[in-house]
C-alpha positions in Angstrom: 153.7 76.9 75.5 151.8 74.6 73.2 148.2 75.1 72.3 147.4 71.9 74.2 148.6 73.3 77.5 147.6 76.9 77.0 145.0 78.1 79.6 141.5 78.5 78.4 140.5 82.1 77.9 137.1 83.1 79.4 134.7 85.2 77.4 133.9 88.7 78.9 130.4 87.5 79.8 131.9 84.7 81.9 133.9 87.2 83.9 130.8 89.3 84.5 128.8 86.3 85.8 131.8 85.1 87.8 132.2 88.5 89.6 128.5 89.3 89.9 128.2 91.6 86.9 125.0 89.9 85.6 123.2 90.5 88.9 124.5 94.1 89.2 123.5 94.7 85.6 119.9 93.6 86.4 119.9 95.8 89.5 121.1 98.8 87.5 118.4 98.2 84.9 115.9 98.0 87.7 117.0 101.5 88.9 116.8 102.8 85.3 113.3 101.4 84.9 112.2 102.9 88.3 113.5 106.4 87.3 111.8 106.3 83.8 108.5 104.9 85.1 108.4 107.5 87.9 109.0 110.3 85.4 106.4 108.9 83.0 103.9 108.5 85.8 103.9 112.1 87.0 100.7 112.9 85.2 99.2 109.9 87.1 96.9 109.1 84.2 99.9 107.6 82.5 101.0 105.4 85.4 99.5 102.1 84.4 100.9 102.3 80.9 104.3 103.3 82.3 104.3 100.3 84.7 103.3 98.0 81.8 106.2 99.2 79.6 108.7 99.1 82.4 107.8 95.6 83.5 108.0 94.3 79.9 111.3 96.0 79.4 112.9 94.6 82.6 111.5 91.1 81.8 113.1 91.3 78.3 116.3 92.6 79.8 116.4 89.7 82.2 115.9 87.3 79.3 118.8 88.9 77.5 116.9 90.6 74.7 118.8 93.8 75.3 116.2 96.5 74.9 117.5 100.0 75.2 116.0 103.2 76.7 114.5 104.1 73.3 112.7 100.8 73.2 111.3 101.4 76.7 110.0 104.9 75.8 108.5 103.5 72.6 106.8 100.7 74.5 105.4 103.3 77.0 103.9 105.3 74.2 102.3 102.2 72.7 100.9 101.2 76.0 99.4 104.6 76.6 98.1 105.0 73.1 96.0 101.9 73.4 95.3 102.0 77.1 95.0 105.7 78.0 91.3 105.2 79.1 92.1 102.2 81.3 95.2 104.0 82.8 93.2 107.2 83.5 90.2 105.4 85.0 92.4 103.3 87.2 94.3 106.3 88.5 90.9 108.1 89.1 89.4 105.2 90.9 92.4 104.7 93.2 92.6 108.4 93.9 88.9 108.7 94.8 89.1 105.7 97.1 92.3 107.1 98.6 90.5 110.3 99.4 87.7 108.3 101.0 90.3 106.6 103.2 91.8 109.9 104.2 88.4 111.5 105.0 87.1 108.4 106.8 90.2 108.1 109.0 89.7 111.8 110.0 85.9 111.3 110.6 85.0 113.9 108.1 82.4 111.8 106.2 79.6 109.5 107.4 80.8 106.0 108.1 84.2 107.1 109.4 86.6 104.2 109.9 84.4 101.5 108.4 84.2 103.5 105.1 88.0 104.0 105.2 88.6 100.2 105.6 86.2 99.3 102.8 87.6 102.0 100.5 91.2 100.8 101.3 90.2 97.2 100.4 88.6 98.2 97.1 91.6 100.5 96.3 94.1 97.6 96.9 91.9 95.2 94.8 91.8 97.6 91.9 95.6 98.3 92.2 96.3 94.6 92.3 94.2 93.7 89.2 95.6 96.7 87.3 99.2 95.8 88.2 98.6 92.2 87.0 97.1 93.5 83.8 100.2 95.7 83.3 102.4 92.7 83.9 100.7 90.8 81.1 100.9 93.7 78.6 102.3 93.2 75.1 102.2 95.8 72.2 99.4 93.8 70.4 97.3 93.2 73.6 93.8 94.6 74.2 93.5 96.2 77.6 90.0 94.9 78.2 91.2 91.4 77.7 94.2 92.1 79.9 92.0 93.3 82.8 89.7 90.3 82.4 92.6 87.9 82.4 94.2 89.8 85.4 90.9 89.6 87.4 90.7 85.8 86.7 94.4 85.3 87.7 94.0 87.4 90.8 91.5 85.0 92.1 92.8 81.8 90.6 96.5 82.3 91.3 96.9 83.4 94.9 100.7 82.9 94.9 101.1 85.3 91.9 98.7 87.7 93.5 100.8 87.5 96.7 103.9 88.5 94.7 102.0 91.6 93.4 100.8 92.5 96.9 104.3 92.1 98.3 105.7 94.3 95.5 103.1 97.0 96.1 103.7 96.8 99.8 107.5 97.0 99.6 107.3 99.9 97.1 104.9 101.8 99.4 107.0 101.2 102.5 110.2 102.3 100.8 108.5 105.5 99.6 107.0 106.1 103.0 110.4 105.6 104.8 112.3 108.1 102.6 110.2 109.9 99.9 113.1 110.4 97.4 113.3 106.6 97.1 110.0 106.7 95.4 112.0 106.9 92.1 113.1 103.3 92.5 109.8 101.9 93.8 108.4 101.2 90.3 111.5 99.1 89.5 111.0 97.1 92.7 107.4 96.6 91.8 108.4 95.5 88.3 110.5 92.7 89.7 107.4 91.3 91.6 105.3 91.7 88.5 107.8 89.8 86.4 107.6 86.9 88.9 103.8 87.0 88.6 103.9 87.3 84.8 106.3 84.3 84.4 104.2 82.3 86.8 101.1 83.1 84.7 102.7 82.3 81.4 104.3 79.0 82.7 
C-alpha cells in the first residue's frame, strides 16, 4: 500500500478524546482532589487552604498543565503557610455560627429560630466569600487581597456567586445523603469554584 493511500494514524490523545478518556480523566482527577482535600481538611483550620490548592490544581489539570500529586501537596502547604490565620478564622466563624443554628433550632438560646436563621445566613455568606477567595488563590497572592476581591465579586458577579452556592449546596446534599461520599464533595465544589474563577478572570 502506498504512503498516499495509507490510513492516517491517530495519536493516542485523539483516541482518548474520541472514547471519552479526556472527560473520564478529569472526573478521576476530581475524585483525587476530593480525597486529598478531605484528608488535608481534617484539622478544620486547614480547610480553606486545602480547597484553594485543590481548586487551583484541578483548574491547571483541566488546562492541560499536568500537575501531579506532589504539586498539589506543595500548593496546599504554600496556601496554608501564608493563609493559616484566614483559614483558621474562617473555620472558627463558620463553626460558631453553625453552633448558633443548632442551639437556635432546639430553642436552647434566646431568640430561638430567628437567631438560627440569621446565623445560617451569615455562615453561608462567610463560606461563600471564603470559597471565592480560595478559587482566586495563587502562590504569590495575599489572602487579605483575595478576601477583598472575593467580597466585591460576591456582590458584583451574582452568576459566579450562584455557581459557588450551587457547589456548596450539592456538596452538602451529597454528604448528607451518604456520609462516606463527603470525600468527593470537595472535588465537586472545586468544579463550581473553577467556573466562578474563570468567569472572574475572563
